[in-house]
N, C-alpha and C positions, 0 to 999 in steps of 0.2 A: 666168810662175810662176818662181820663184827654184828654181834647178838647186841640187843639194845632191851632193857626192860622197860616195857610200855606205861610202865606205873609212874617212871621217873621222869618222863620227859628230857631224854638224853638226845646228845647230836649225833644224826645217822651220818650224814653225807656233811663235806664242806666241798666249795667252790667259789675261791675267790670271795666275794662279800655275802654268798647264797647259802645258807645253811637248810639243810632237811632233817626235819624230826619225822621219825618214822612210827606209825601205828598208835595216834593220840588223838582224841576227841577235845582234848583241852583249850583249845586257843581258838579265837576267833579272828574273821578277816579283818584286815588291818587294826591289827591288836598289837600295840609295844609289849615288847620282852625284852629280857635279859639274857644273852647269850654267852656261856662259859662261864668259867671260874672269876673269870676277870670281869666280869657283869657288862657286857659290849651292848651298846645299845641297837636294838633291832628292832624290825616290823614284817608281820606276817602278812606276805603280799600273794598267797597260793594255798589252797585247802583242797586235796582228794582225801577218797576213803582212807585209804593208807598214808598219806604223806602231807606235812607241813611245811609249805616252803617258807624261807625268813630273810630280807635282805637286812645286812649288817649295817650298818654307818658306821663302824668303826675298822680298822685295820685288825684282820682275820690271820695275819701270820702266827702260828704258833698255838693257835686253838685245834682241839682234837676231837676226836669220834668219844662220845662217853661222857663229853661235860654237859652239866645241866643247862635246861633251858628253862628261864620263869616267866611266867607271864602277869601282867600285869591287872589284866581285865579292862584296861581305856585305852583309846586311838592314841595314836602319835601326837603328842598335844607340846603345845609352849605356853610356858607361864607368862601373863599380861600383867602388867602394874607397871609402878612410877620405877624409874631407873633404867628402863630399857634406853632411852635416849643418851648420846653420846657413849654407848657402850659400841662394844667391839664381840658381835658373835661367830660361833663356827655355824655350820650348816643346821645343827639342830639344837640352834640357841643355847649353846655352851659358853659363857663368856671367857673370852682370848687370854684378857689381861688377868683373870684372876688363875686362869691355867697356867699362864706363863709362873706367876709368884710361886703358884704349888710345885709345878715339875721342872719349870724351865723352859726353851726354846721349842721344845716338843712337846705335843700332844700325850699326855701319860691315858693308854689306853683305858677303857673303864674310868674315866675320870668322871666322879661324882661333884661337879660345881654347882651348887644353885643357880637359876639364869639371871634374879636379882638379888643385890647386898641383902643378907638377911639382917644386917646389924645398923643399916643406915636409917635413921629418923628423919621424917617428914612433917611438915607442920601443918596436919591436918585440918581442914572445917568440915564441921559434918553439918549438913542442909535438912536432915531430916528430925522429926518429933516421934514420939510414941503414939501408936495410932494411926501413921500416916499411911497409904495403901501404895505399894512399890510393884511397877509390873516389869515386865522384862525392859532392861536398856535403860532404866531410871538412874538417876545420877544422886547418891545420897550423902560423897562427900567429896571435896577437892583437896588439891595439895599443889605447890609449887616444883614440879618436876627439874625444871631449870629455870633461868632466869629470864625466860621467854615463851614456857610452856606450862600451861597451868593443866597439869592432870585432873582427870576427873572420875571417880569412880564408879561403874555403874554395875546394878543388877545384871550377873551372867543372862543372856537371851534364853535358856531354858529354866527359868525361878523367876517367881513373883511371890507377893505373901504383905501380911500386915505386919508394920514396927511393933516391933513388943518391947525395944530396949536400946538406947543409944548410948553410947559413950560421950564423954564431955570431948568439944574440941581443944586439939592439944599434940604432941608429938607422940608418934607411932612409926613403928616400922612396918614392913608390907605384909607379916603375917598377923598382926596383930586385930583383933575383932574389934570394929568400931559401930557395929550395928547388927541388932539380929533381926528376925523377920518370922512369923508363922506362915508356912504355906498353905494353902490350900486344902491340903490334904491332913494338915494338922502337924507336921514335924516343923522343928524349930533349927533354923538354919544358921550360921553365923558369916556375916561379908565383911571380909576383911581388907587390904587396898589391892589383891591382887587375884586373879582368875586364871583357871584352864582353858583351853579351848584346842579342838583337833584342828590341825592345818588343813587336812584335806578337805574340812567343810568350809565353805563359804560361810560367814557369819549374817545372819538375818537381819533385813533392812524393813521397813514399812513399806516404801515405795522407791522403784529407780525413776527418776526425772528425766523428763529430756534434755538433750544436749543444749546449750545454750549458752556459754559462759566460754572465753577461751584460757587456756594456760598460756599466759602471757611470757615471754621466754626472755626477751628484747633481744634474740638474734633476728633482723631483718629478714632473712630467707626464709625462717619459720616461721614468724608470728605475719609476714605481710604473703607470701605464696604458698606456704604450706602448713597453716597452722592446726596444731592439735587443742581439745578443747579438754576442759577439768571434768574429770570421767571418763575421758577416751583412751585409746591406745595407741602407740606408735611404733614401729620398728624401724632400726637403723643398722642398716644392710652395709657390710663394707669389706674389701678385703685387706691385708697387714699392713700396718701404716697406715691408714685411711682417715682415721681421728674418730674412731668410734668410742672412745673411751674419753678424749678431750671432750669431745660433744657433750657427753655425757654430765661431767662435770661442770662443764658452763653450764647447762640446764640446772644442776643442782645446786649452783649458788643463785641462778638470777631467773630464776621462772618463781612464778607468784604463789609456789605453795606455801602450806605453813610448815608441813614437817617432809623430812627426804628420807627415804629407805632406800640405800644403794645395797645389792648385792652382787656381789665379785664372785661369779661361777664357774670355777674350773681356769680361771686365769691366771697368769705367771703369778709366782710368787713376789717376785721384784714389782712388776706394775702393781699388785695388790698394795705393797709396803709403801711406795711412792702417793697411792690413793689416801691411806692413812695417816702417811705423814702431813700430806695437802691440807686434808680435811680438818686435821687438828690446827692449821697455821692460817686457816683461811679466816679472814674476819666476814662475817653475816651482815651484805652492804643494807639490807632490811631493819637492824637492829644494833649493828657496831659491836655486837659479843662475837664470840666466835660460833663459826658454822656449826659447828659439832653440838651445839646446843640444841638443834631441833632435827640433830641427824643419827641415823643407827646404821651400822654398818655391819653385812653380814659379809664373814671372808671365808669362802671355801676354795682355795687353790688348787692347781691341778696336780700337788703332790698328796692331795688330802684324800680321804676315802670314797670313792665313785658315785657310791648308795646317796652318803651325807651331801654330794653335789646334785643329786637327783630333788632330795628333800628342801635345800636352800631354797630352792623358789617360790616352796609352797610355805615354808615360814615367813619368807622376808613378807609375800601378800596378806599372812595372817596378822602380821604386827602392825601393816597399814591400814588393815578394813579395822583393828582395833581403837586405831587414833582416829579415824574415818566417824566411828560412833560416836564420838567426842564433839561430833560438829570439825573438824578441824579439815582442810584441803590436805591431800598428800600425793607427793608422786613417788612411783618405785622404779628405780634405775636398775634393769636385770642385763647383766652384763657377765657372760653373755649367754641367750639361749641358744645356741649353738653346742656350747660346752654341755650343756644339762640335755640336751640330745641324744650327745653322745654315751652322757652318763647312761641313759633311757637304752640305748643301742649294744653297749657292752653287758648289763646286765639281762636284756632278753635275749641275748646270746648264751650267755650262762644259763639261762632257763632253757635254751635250746627251741623259743619259741621259732615260727616260721619268718624269715626276714620279708622285709616289703621294699621299697627301691632304696639302695644305697645299703640294704642292711639294716635301714631305721626299720623298728616295728610296726607292725600295722595300724598298730593305736597311738603311733606318732601325732598325727593331727587331732584327735580327741584330746591328748593332754594337752597341748598347745592350747584349744580352745576354751579348756578347764581354766587355765590358768589367765588367757587375757579376758575372758568373762568377767572374771573379780573386778575388772574395772568396771568404773559407772559413776556417777551422780546421784546420791541416794538423800531422802528423808529417813531417818533413823528410827531406831524404836524407841526413842525417848523426844524424838520432835525436831530436832537439830538436822541440821544439814550437810552431809561434809561427802568428799567424794574421793575417789582411788584413781591416779591416774598413771596406767604403766606405759613406761619406755624400753622398749627392749631391742640390745644391740644384739644383730646377727653376723656369726662371721663364718661366712661361706668360703670353702675351699678354694682358692686361685680363683678368687671375689666371683665365682660363678653364680648368677642369681637363681639360674635356672634348679637349682639342687633342692632338695624336699623342705629342707628347714624353712628356707626364706619363701619357697612355694607357700609352703601351708602355713605360715605366719601372715603372709598376703591376705590371705582366706578371712582372718580374724581380726586384723587391724583395720583402721579407716586411715591412718598417716604413715604415709611411706618415704622416708627421707633415704633416698637410696645416693652413698658415699662414691666418691668416682675416685679411683688411684691418679689420673693425670692431673687432677684438678688439686689432689694431695701435694702430690710432688712438685707440683709448679708453686706451692706454699697459699694456695687459695684455700683460705679456713672461713666457715666450714666450709671441707668438701663435698655440697650436696647439688647434686649433678639436678639440675633445674628442668630436665626433658625427660628423665626417669621416674624423679619425686613426685607423688601427688599426694594431695588430702581431700581426703570426701566430707570433712566438719565446715566447709566454706557455707554453705546455703544453711545451717545450724547456727550459724553464727550470725549472719547476716543484720540482723536486729541490733546485737549488742554493738557491730561495728559501725552503723547506720544511727543510733541514739547516741553510744558512749565518745564516739572518736568523730566521725565525719560521715554525710552519706557519700562524698566523694574518694572516700576509701577504697570500696572495694572498685570502683569505677577505674582509679587508677591503679590498683592490682591487675584489672583485666587487659588493660593497657600493656602492664609492664611484661605480662605473661606474653602477650601477643608478640609484640617486639622482639622478645626474646627465643620465641617459636620462629618468627621469621627470619630472624638472624642465625636460625641453626639449620633450617633449608637453604639460606644464601650460602653459608661456607661450605655445603655442598658442592655449591658451582664453583664457587671460588678454589677449591681444590683443585676441579677438572682445568678449569681455562683460567685462572688469575681473575684479582679485581679489577683490572684497568677494562673489562670489558663493561663492568655493570654500570646503569644509569646512576645519576647522583642522586635520587631517590632512594635506590636502594645503598648506595654507599653511604647515606645517610642513616637507614638502620642500623647499617653493621658499626659504625659510630657510636649511635645512642647506645645502641646492647653492648659495646665494651663499656661504657660508661655507666651504666646501670650494673653489669659484672665486676668493674673494679670499684665503682664507688659506692655501690648500695648491696651486694651480694654479700661481696670481702668483707670482712671484718677481722678488728686487730682485737684479740683478746687481751692483748696487755696495754690499750689504750684508755685512759681513763674515761674518756667521753667516745670510746666505739664498742667498749667489752659490752653495755648495754644501753640500748636505744629505746626510748619511750614510742608506743604507737603515736603518738603525736609528730615526733620528728622525724618518723619514718614516710606518715602520710605527707610532712613538707617536702622533704628530700625525692619522693615520687613525683609531686606536682613540680619542682622544678626543673627533674628531669626531663619530664613531659613536654613543659612550659619551652626550653632551649628548643627540642626534639620539633615542635609545631610553629617555632618560629621560623628556623632554620629550612624546614620542608615549603613555607610560605615562598620566603627569600630565592629558595632554589627553582622551584616552579617560575620564578619571574625571570630567570636566565642568569644568576649569579651562581659561576663555578662551586661543588662545595669545596674545596680545596682553599680558596679564599678563606672561608668560613671557618676552618679547622685551624686554620694559622693563626686564628685571633686567643686560641686555647682556651676555648671554653668547654670543649669537652674534658682537658684535662682540670680545670676549675670545678666542674661536677665529681671526679673522680678523688678531687682530694677535700671537696666539702665535709665530709666525716670527720675530720680530724680539725677542721677550720671553726666548725660551729658549734661550740659548746650544746648540749644537752636543756642547760636550764637557761637557755639567751635566745627562743626561737626569733628576735627580734633580728638576728643576724641574719636571717633571710630574705628580709628586705632589702638590706645591701646587696645581697648578693643577686638579687633582682634588678638593683638598679647600675650596676655593674655589668649587667646581661643588654639589658636596653638599651645602656650608651654603647657597647661594643658592637650591638647589629641597627645600629639608628641608621650609622650612613649607607649600609647597604640599602636598607629599605627608601631611604630618601633617593637615592641614586637610580634604584630600579623606576622608581615612581616619575622622574622623571623621565626616564628614556621612553616610560611610557608616552607619558604629555608629548615628547617630542616625534614621536611615532606616530601619533593622531595627526 
C-alpha cells in the first residue's frame, strides 16, 4: 500500500473524479482545494476520522497518488462583478473564450484564467460620500456593463460599515478600490467592483414576496393555459426531439425578464455550439441590440468533466441571484436537470453510496429542492425588488415521465409543461400536451389578469380548457365507433377544439406576428373562437346541420387568423366579426322563419 506523509496532504487514492486524502484534519467540509501538481480545482465532499474525500471538477487522467492537495480555506465560490454578461463560462465559471485564446480548442487542465477581465475599464459612478452608513446589499457605485444593463456594485451580504474614503467617479478595473469602509469591528475594508460568493449558499434577501406577476412569454399555450409567474419554477419534460431546447430558446428571447442565464448542463457539444451561435446572432426584440447583451451562457457539455456538470447548476443560480439583488428580473434556463442528476448518480456510485430508485442517490429529491427553492420574488437587502424564475428541462429516457427525476421535479415546481412526441412529430410547436400539463399559478395571478388585461381573460381560459378536455374524451369514443354517430353538438365541440389547437395553441416561431403574441391579442383570439362556437351551437340547436356551417369555412378562418391579424392592429378583429356575422346570418334568419311557420 502506498504510504503517505500526513503532514504533506497528498493524494491517497483516485477513482475517476473522486480523490481521497488520508490522515489529515486540515480541510473543512465544502472547502475548495487544488489537487495535484496541475492544480486541478476540487471541492471537499466528505470527511471521516481518517479520510477526506474530494470531487475534482477537471479531468483527472494522469493524476498520481502522492501529488499534493492544497486547501484554500474558502468554499467553492464564483466571482461576481461587471463582465459576467455577454460571457461564456464552463461549469465552475472559467471563461471559455479566454481559455480558447490561451490553450486552443481544448480546455487545458489546471487552466488558471480569471472569471472577469482584469484589464477592461468601466466608467464608474460612485454614489456615496464619506460618513455614509452602508449596510449589507447597499449600492455604492454603478457602471454600464452592456448597452442595456446598468451594473450596480453592492456591499457584500456579510459586510456593513461607515464610508471612510471615496474615490472620484471615473474609469476603473474590477479589482480597483472605489470605496473604503470601517466595519463595526473597527477593520477597514476595501470595496472594489466585484465580490465572491459560495455557489451552494443562497444569497440572502429581506423578504420573499407572494407570487403576483406573470412571466409573460408571448407563447399562447403558456401565457393562457399554463402560466409561470415571476419568481416561479417550471419544468419542461420531454423525450428526445420534442423541442425542450427550442422552447427554452424561445422563452429566453421573448419572456419579459431583464436578464437570461442559460445553463447547458451535460448537453451534446454540437447542440451547445448551436446555442452559442444563435444567441450571438439574435437581435433582442426589446432593445434592438444583440440578445447576448443581457445573457450569460454556462456551457458544460457531455464530454466535459462530470463533477463540473454537477456544479454548473449552482454556478448559474448564484449568478442569477446576484443580478436579482440589483433589482432585475432574471430567468434561468437549465438544460437539462436530468444530465445534472446523472452526474450526481455517477459521483454517488464512485463514492460507493447506497443507490435508491434507478441507481440515483437517495438525496436526489433534496438536491432538486435546494435548486428550485432558490427561485422567488424578493425584496432585496437594499430595498429593491427582483426575481429569479427557473425553467428546468428534464430529459426522461424513453419519454417515461414516471422516472425519478421527472417525478421528484414535479414535487418542487408549480408549472409542468409536458412535451409530447406525437405533437412534435406532427410539427405542432410548442409541443406542449394540454391534457398532461398544468400550472398552479393561475389563482395567484388572477388579480393581475383582471386588472391589467380583462376580467374576461380567465373566463375565456376556463372555457377553452373545458372544450379541449371535452374533445379529449370525445376522441376516445371516435376511435372506437367513428365520428358519424356523434350528435351535431358534440361534433361542434370537436370542430371548435380543432380550431383551438391549430389556430391558438400552435405557433410559428418564424412568423413575425405569431412568434410573440401579447396578452390582449390572446384574449381577442379566445373571444372570437368562443363567439363562433356559441353562434354555431345556437344554430345547431334550432335544427341546422353542422355540416352546412362547416362548409362556410369559418373554422378554417379561425385557424388562420393568427397570421392574418397583425399584433398592432386589433381593429382587424372587428372586420372578422363582421365576416362571421354575414356568413351566419342566413342560417339564423331561415331558422327563425321556419319556427314562425311551424307555429
